[in-house]
N, C-alpha and C positions, 0 to 999 in steps of 0.2 A: 092970673096963673092958678091952675087947679091945685087942689090939695094934694093929689097924687104926685104932681110934678114937684111940688115943694118937698114932699117926703123923699123922692128920689134924689133931689139936689142935696138935701141934708145928709142922706146916706152916702152919696158920692163924696161929699166934703169930708165925712168921717173916715171913709175908707182910703182916700187918696194918699195920706201919709204912709199907710201900711203898704199900699201897692208900690209907691215910690221907694220905700225902704227895701222892699223885697227885690225890686229891680237892681238897686245899688248893691245889695248883698250878693246877688247873682253875678253882677259884673265885677265886684271886688270881694271875693270870698275870704281874703285874708283878714278882713275886718268883721267877719261874721262871728259873733260871740257864741253861737249855738253849734258850730261845727269845728272839727279839728282843723288846724292850719294846714295849708298845702305848701310844701317846700319844693323849690326848684333849684337848679344850679346857679341861678342868679342870686346874688347877695341881696336880701331885703333892704329897702331904704330905711325902714324903721325897725326897731327891735321887735323880733317875732314874739308872739305870745308863747308862754311856756306850754309845751305839749301836754303837761300833766296838771294844768292849772285847776281843773275841776276836781281831780283826785286830791290835790294838795289842800284845796278848800274843805273837802269832805273829811280829810284825816287831820285837819289842823288841831294841834294840842294833844294828839294821841301818842302814846309811846310806840316805838318801832315794833315791839312784840305784838301789840294789838293790830297794828297796820298789816303786819305779815299774816297774822291769823285771818283777818278779814279778806285780804287779797287771795289767800289760798282757798278759802271757802267760796269766793266768787268764781275763781278759776274752775274749781271742781263742779260747782253748780252749772256753769256754762257748758263744760264738757259733757255733763250728764244729759243736758237738754239737747245739745248738738255735738255729736262725736267729732265733727269736723273741726271743732274748736279745741280739741284735746292737744296736748303738746306732741310734736312730731316724734315718732319713735325711729331711731336709726335702724337701717336694714340689718337683718340678722346676717352674721358672717356665714360663709359656706359651711355646711354641716361637717365636712371632713376635717375642719380645723380643730374641733374638739376631740377628734380621734387620734390625731398625729401625736408623736412624742413632744413633750414640752422641752424642746432642745433646739439649738441653732442648727441651721443647715450648713454643711451636710450633717445629717444625723449621726452622732457618735454610735459606735458599735453596741454600746451598752444602753442606748436610749430606747426604752420600751414604749410602744404605742399606748395611748391612754384608753383606747377602745379597739383592741385587736380584732374582735369579732365583727365590729362595725366596719373596720377597714376591709376585712376579707369579703364581707357582703357587698361593699361598695365596688371592689375590684371585680367580683363575680358579675355584678349587674352591668358593669361596663364591658366586660368580655363578651357578654351575650349579645351586645350590639355590634361586636366586631369593630374593626378599625373605622368603619363608616360612622359608628356611634360616637367617635371622638372627633367630631367635626371642627370644634373651635379650639384655639390655643389654650383657653382656660380649662376645657375638659381634658385635654392631653396633659396639661400641667398637674391637675389634680390626680389623674391616673398615675403619673410617674411619682408624685409625692407619696401616694398610698403604697406603691410597690417598694419605694425606698424605705419607708417606715417598717415594712414587713420583712426587710432584709433581702429583697430580690436584687440580684446583681444587675447592673445596667446592661451588660451584654445579653442578658436574657430577655430584654424588652425589644420588641420588633423595631428595627431601625427607623421605619416610617413614622413611628409615633414616639421615639425615644427623645427625652429631653434630659439635660444635664442637672441632676439633683445632687451630685457629689463633686463639686468643683474643688480643684486643688488649691492650697494656700497661695495667695498672690505674692507673698513676700516672706521668705523664710527668716529674714533678719528682724522683722518687727517683733519686739519683745513682749508686747502687752497682750494679755488675755482678759476678756471680759467674763468674769466668773459670776454665776448667779448666786444670790443669797436667799435663803428660805425666809420669806416674810409674807404676811397677809395684810396688805394695805390696799385701799381703794383711793382713786383720785376723784377730782383734781387734787394736787398737792403743792406745797411750797416748802422750801428748805431754808433754815437760817437759825440764828440765835434768838429765840423767842422768849427765853426766860432770864436773859441777862447774866447767865453763868457760863463757865467754860463748857465748851461742847456745842452741840447743835441739836435742833429739834426738827421734827417733821410735822407739818400741818397736813392732814389728809382728809378724805371723805368730803371734799368740797368745802373745807373750813369748819367741819363739825367735830373733828378729832385732833388731838395733840399728843405727840409721842416724843419722849426723851430718849436719845440714843446713848446707851450706857457704854462703859469702857470695853465691854465685850462685844459691842456692835449690835446688841439686841435692843429694839425699840420697846420702851415701857410706856404704857398709857398714862397720860395726865388728864385732869378733869377741867382744864381751863377753858375749853371750847364746848363743853357739854351743853346741849340745848340749842346750839346755833343752827338755824335753817341752812342746809347746804346750798352751795352755789355751783356754777359750771366753770368758773375761772377764778383764780386767786392772784393778787398782785401785792406782795409784801413791800413795806418801806417804813422807815422811821420818820413819819411825816411831821411829828412834833419835836424831833431832835431831843428826846429824853433818854436816848440810849437803848430803847426797846423797839423791836420790829413790830409795826402795826400791820393791819391786813385790810385791803380793799377786796370785797367779795362780790362778784356779779352773779345774778340769779336768772333773770329773764323770765319769760312765760307769764308776765303780768305781776311778778313779785319784785319788790324794790331791791336795789343793791344795798350793801352795808359797808360802812367803814368801822372796823373794830379797833379801838384804841387799846394798846397793850399797857396795862397798869402795873406791870412788873410781876415777877414770880409766875409767869405763864397765865395771868388772869387778864381777861379782855372785857371791855364795855362797848356796847354799840352806840356810837356817837353820830350816826347818820343824820338824824333829825336835828340835833343840836348844832351841827356844823354846816347845815345847809346843803346836804348832798342827797336829800330824799328825791328819788326819781324812779319811774316805773318803765324805763325803756328797755329794749332788748340789747343789752351791752355785749359787744363782740370782742372788744379789745380795749386795753388801757395802758397808760404809761405814766409812771411817776417821774417828774422832772422839775427842776427849778428853772423855768423858762426865762425868768427875768433876773436871776442871780441876786435875789434879795435875801438869800439865806433861808427861805421857806419853800418846802416842796409843794408843787402844784400837781394837779391831776388832769391828764388828757384822756377823755373817754370817747370811744367810737361806738356807734349804734347801727343796728340793721334798719331801724324803723324811724329814725329821727336825726337831726343834724349833729355833727361832731360838736363836742363841748370841751372847752378848756376851763377848768375850775381853778381860779387863782386863790392861793391861801393868803388871807389878810393878816395884818399885824395882830388881830385879836384871835387868830387861829381858826376862823371860819373859812368857808369856801364860797367864792363869788364867780358866777359864770361870766366869762369875758370873751368867748370866741367871736361873737358878733362884733363886739367893740373893736377887736383887732383884725376884723375882716378875714378871719380864719373860718372858712365856710365849706362844708361838705354836707349836702342835704340829707343823705342816708347811705346805707349800704357799705359801711366800713367793715373790712374783714381782717385787716392787719395794720398795726401801728408800730413804729420804731422811732427812737430818738437817739441822737448822738451829736457831738460837736463836730460837724463835717468840715467846716472851713477854718477851725482853729481860732475863732474869735472869743471863745469862752462861753458862748451861749448855745444851748442845744437846738439842733435843727430837726426836722420832722420828715418821716416817710409815711405817707397815707396811701393805703391800697383799698380799692373798692371791689365789690362783688361783680361789677360789670367789667372788670379787667383794667380799669384805669388806675394808675398809680402816680403819685406826685412826690417830688422831693422839694421841701420848702426850707429856705435858709432864714434864720432869725435875723431881723433887721431892727436892732434896738434904736430907741430915740430918747431924747431928754424928757419928753412928756409921754406918759403911758398911752394917752389917746392916739399918739402917732406911731405906736409900735406896730410892726407888720411882719409877716412871713412871706418872703419872695420866692415864687416858684422858679426852679431851675429848668432851663430848656434841656430836652433830651428824653429818652425813653427809660423809665425807671420801673417798668413792669415787663410784660411780654408783648412784643409788637403785634402779635395776632389777636390781642385782646383776651387771652386766656387768663382766667382769674387767679390771683395769687393766694396760695394756701398758707404761706408763712414768710416772714421777712426778718432778717437779723442784721444788725451792724456788728462787725467784729474786725479786729486788726489782723488780717491773715498774713501780712508780710512784715509785721513788726516795725513799721515806720512811724508809729504814733498817730496815724491818720485812719479813722474808721472806714473800713470797706463795707460793702453791702452785698448780701446774698439773698436771693428770692427763690421761692419754690412754687410749683403748681402741682395740684393733686391729679391733674389730667395726664394721661399717658399718650404716647405716640405722636405728640405734636412735632412739627418740623424744628421748632426752637429748642426742643428738649424740655426737661422739667426743672432745670436750675439755671439761674443767671448769677454770675459772680462779677460784680462791678468794683474795680479797684479805684480807690481815691487818688486822683492825680493832683489834688491841691486846689484851693480857691473855688471849691464847689464843683469841680469837674470830675467826671468818672469815665473809665474806659472799660469796655466789656472784655473780661479775661477768661470767660467760661471755657472756651476751647483750649486756650493755652495752658490753663490750670488743670486740665484733665477731668473736667466736671460735666462732660456731655452725657447726661443721664436721660434716658427715654421713659423709664417707668415713673409713674406719678409719685411725688414726694408730699406727704401730708404734714410733716413736722421737721424742724431743724434743731439740732443740738450742737453746742460748741463747747469743747473741753480739751485741755492739753493732756491727752491720755498717757503719753510716754515721757512727759516732763522734760521735753527738749526745748521748751520756751516758746513753741509755736502751737497755736490752737488748731485742733483737728475737728473734723465734721462728722456728725451723726445724722443719718437720714431715716426718718420714720416713713414707712411705706404702707401698701395695702394689706389686706388680711392674709393673703397667701403668698405675698412677696416678701423675701427676706429684707429686714432692715439692713442698711449699708453703712460702712465705716470707711472714712477716707483720712489718711494720715497726711499731715502737712509736711511738705518736703523743704523745710527751712525757708519758707516764704516764697519759694519758686513755683509752687504748684501743689497738687494733691495726688496721692496714689492710693488706690483702693486696697484695703487690708481687711475686708469683711470676714473672709474665711480664716485668715491668719489670726485675727483677733477673736474669733469665735463670736462674732456679733450679728450673724445672720438669723435672728429670731423672727418667727412668723407671728402675726397677730394684730396688725394695723396699729402702729404707734401714732397717737395723735398729739402727744406732747412729751417733751423731755425736761427733766430737772437734774441739775448737776451740782455737786458740792464735795468738799473734803470733810466728810462727817467725822472721820477718825482723827483729824488733825495731824495726820502722818504723811501728808503730801499726795497720797493716792486719791484718785477721783472716784466718787460714787455716782453712778448713773441710775436714774429712775425713769423707766419708759412707761408712760401711761397709755393704756389701750382704750379703744373706743368704748368697750363695755365697762370701763372704770378700773379694771384690774391693773396692778402695778408690778412691774418686774424690776427688781433691784440688781444691778450689775456692778461689780467692783473691778476696777482696772488694776491688774496686778502684773508684775514681771519687770517693770522698768527699774533699772539700776541708776538712773540719772538722779541728780540732786535737786533739791527744792528749797524754798524759803516761804514761810507763812508770815505775812505782815498784817498787823492790825493797826489801824490809824483811827482811834475813837473820835467821833464828832466830825469827821471829814465828809463832805458831800460827794455824791456821784460825780464822776468826771475828774476827780483828783488823780493825778498821774504818778505812777511808780516807775522809776528807772533804776535798773540794777546792772552793774558791770561786774562780770566774773572773769577769772583767769583759770584756764584749764591746765592740765599737766604739762602741756607744751608751751606754757606761758603766753598763749594766745588769748586776747581779751575779747569777750563776747558781751553784747549789750542786749538786755531784754527789758521790755516795758509793757505795762498794762494799766488800765484805768479802773478805779474802784467803781463798783455798782452801787445799788442802794444800801448794801451792807458794807461797812468800811473794813472788810477783811479780804485778803487776796492770798491764794497759794500760787506761787510763780515757779514754773519749772526752770531749772538752771542748766540743763544739759549736763555736760561733763565738767562744769565749773567746780574747782576745788576750793576756791575762796571767793567771797564777795568783796571785791576791791572797793566798791563804792555803791551806796544806796542813796537815791535822791527822791524827794517827794515834791511835786509841783502842784499848784492849783490848776483849775480848769483852763486858765488862759495860757499856762506855760511860763508865766513870770515867776521868778524865784531863783533857786529852789527854796521851798519853805523850810526844809531841813535836809542835811546830808550826814551820812554815817559811813565809816570806813572799816575794812577788815572784819567782816562778819562771817562766822562759820555757817555753812549751809546746813540743811536738814534740821531746822529748828523754827520755833515760833517766836517772833519778837513783837513788841508793842512800841509804836512810835507816838510819842505825845506831841501834839501840835495844838495851836490855837483852835478853839471850838468854832467851826463853821467859817464860811467865807466872809470877807468884808462886803457890806452892802453897797450897791451902786448908788451914785448920786443922781437921782431921778425925781421927777415930780410925781407924787402919788396920783393914781387914777381916780377920777370921780366915781362915786357909786353909780351903778346902772340906773337909768330912769325907770320909774314904776311902769309895769306893763299896763297897757290900756285894755 
């Protein structure tokens, strides 16, 4: 055998393992340590690699401030090198929006345009094109809005292009008016008791600013969040049960999310790294919930670019990813999450909506051993049958029967299904479509959903955030039998593309404060005024989300009415009592309904009461879950 042949044989023997390894990595890319994992709808048989494993290794041992600074620098350098990698910029709203009066539609007589000269120039340019120049519905609508803002009477507009910009009030008996308050805030924002004192605070500017609302209703700046890198979404909750609201903040764009622990007095510390929540995904939605009812809040996070994750809070206070362990799997594309105890078993169930239009309702199926815990998908359509993507999803009890109902919205207009779906809870995990019967057949796209009892009648009303030149809409709950539009009557038809709502009783006087966050970050503060109905504000310190409040009142005709609501992440509720003159009985139940935990009788309305109860729920008798296996 020649020397040349021997050399080739030796070289082949040396290269064979590399060639074979390359073939195997090509055939089985999920085992390739050099590329990011590929996720599909099929649940992986083995625990997937952490999508940020290389970043976590690079930043091991570094404080979150340094990690954020490094991530920002890398993002800016990448964008400078390739502009295509820059963060997407939302499209500019129509130019006419900034010229119109800052007032609801129909514009009041004293509402002045913000740019009268610009509106006149716009109208002149449109007139030069004649009626043929107003070919699209959008062009005709903008033209009519401009004329209305300039005080032109509708009858002066040619009938062929005339649109109704001055609708009459839908309901002369609806008492509530949504009056604007002068305030300069930017979103995203969150509302709640962040300093542990009486009153409420506003977290604004994406988590980088904190304001205390004084007795006169004026926000005063506090310094507890100075220096925080802003995020695009905020989710408050008292995750450590110390009586102070904490804050989970999502950033996206390559920057890590943060969990800010409230240390009291409005001071916060970033505990992201210490508690095991460091991740760099594009977080689109999150929900705080105690999915296992062990007395500790867990965090469900949905992402655009990676699998859904459920972070279980351990006895030590850290967070452990367990979605794969529980076979709770969505590979990517979450746009909305919601949680509520749909079937009344005391455990929260999940609504997951994806950007491809798919939406699933999953019922919690507890087990004695954590490794056997599952979420079972409910048969049925919980999105839009056409595959239209969901823009917002909310559980709320629209008929006051103590069962969470579901409302879904889509931002797309003109679909055959409409832009809303109201699904009434029929019990045992079943739902019935009540959209048409409830009077919610809306064609214009809906970008955001708000829920609040505006008139304090004990039933929650609906707020719909719409497009940039489409009025927001308000629907009054008709005693649980359906909804009636009251947009004009309530003076709620503001323009400007509301992308999020936040509601609270900031004054502690029963009235609802609404914060409409616009796409450009501006915030409009509206105060619901005019209702003469009674209310009761109940605080139950230490009680978890899902705790149920049931109040029976007697009106002037001695008719008894029963109202009920569940506490959210903050154990404070303002409950409308309608015409109730006396609270005959107040009862508080745990999430399962067993109880009551406490009952009180003969309470005067229009006051704040504190109900002292045992701290937190009893823990379930279950076998602890083993720690996840180390990633390979």
